C-alpha positions in Angstrom: 0.0 -0.1 -0.1 1.1 3.6 -0.8 2.9 5.3 2.2 3.3 8.8 2.9 6.6 10.8 4.3 6.4 13.6 6.8 6.9 16.1 4.2 4.1 14.7 2.0 1.5 14.8 4.9 2.7 18.5 5.6 2.5 19.4 2.1 -1.0 18.0 1.6 -2.3 19.3 4.9 -1.2 22.6 3.7 -2.9 22.4 0.4 -6.1 20.9 1.6 -6.6 23.2 4.6 -6.8 26.3 2.4 -10.0 28.6 3.2 -13.1 27.6 1.2 -12.3 23.9 0.8 -14.6 21.2 2.2 -13.2 19.4 5.4 -13.1 16.3 3.6 -10.7 17.5 0.9 -7.9 15.2 0.1 -5.2 14.5 -2.6 -6.5 12.2 -5.5 -4.2 10.2 -7.5 -5.6 9.0 -10.8 -4.0 7.3 -14.1 -3.7 9.8 -16.8 -6.0 9.8 -19.9 -3.1 10.0 -22.0 -2.3 6.1 -21.9 1.3 6.8 -21.4 1.2 5.4 -17.8 1.5 8.6 -16.0 -0.2 9.6 -12.8 -2.2 12.9 -12.1 -2.8 14.5 -9.0 -5.5 16.8 -8.2 -7.5 18.2 -5.1 -10.8 16.4 -4.6 -13.6 17.0 -2.0 -13.9 13.4 -1.4 -13.3 9.7 -2.8 -14.9 8.8 -6.0 -16.6 5.1 -6.1 -13.9 2.6 -5.9 -11.3 4.6 -4.8 -9.0 3.5 -2.2 -8.7 5.9 0.9 -5.3 6.1 2.7 -5.5 8.1 5.9 -2.3 9.4 7.6 -2.6 11.7 10.7 -5.2 14.3 9.4 -4.8 14.0 5.7 -6.6 11.9 2.8 -5.3 10.6 -0.3 -7.7 9.0 -2.9 -6.1 6.5 -5.0 -8.0 5.5 -8.3 -8.3 1.9 -8.7 -6.3 1.6 -11.8 -3.5 3.6 -10.1 -3.6 1.4 -7.0 -1.6 -1.3 -8.1 1.3 0.8 -9.4 1.4 2.4 -6.1 1.4 -0.6 -3.9 5.1 -0.5 -3.3 5.8 3.2 -3.4 6.0 6.3 -0.8 4.9 9.8 -1.8 7.2 12.2 -0.9 7.1 15.9 -1.4 9.4 19.0 -1.7 8.6 22.7 -1.3 10.6 25.3 -3.3 11.8 28.7 -1.9 8.7 30.0 -3.8 6.3 27.7 -2.0 5.6 25.5 -5.1 4.8 21.9 -4.2 6.5 18.9 -6.1 5.4 15.4 -5.4 7.8 12.4 -5.9 7.2 8.9 -5.8 9.9 6.5 -4.8 10.2 2.8 -3.8 9.4 2.3 0.0 12.2 2.3 2.3 
């Protein structure tokens, strides 16, 4: 199952706790429609039917069924640039 680093949890918390977003907002990971095998990340106000829900501390990640198998042995990490831009990275679990 996908795991989250402390940096990823902090970045997701920062993104999902912005004013005006529902309390249930989480990060959704889905397969891209391009067919290139990529993943798309977006904010979602809740899981869609069939999504796997990963809860860590006070954040939620919703994983589309098509993407779940590819993420089973991965860890989601995040880096924040000096300008505040967030980059998410997938890496093998430690």
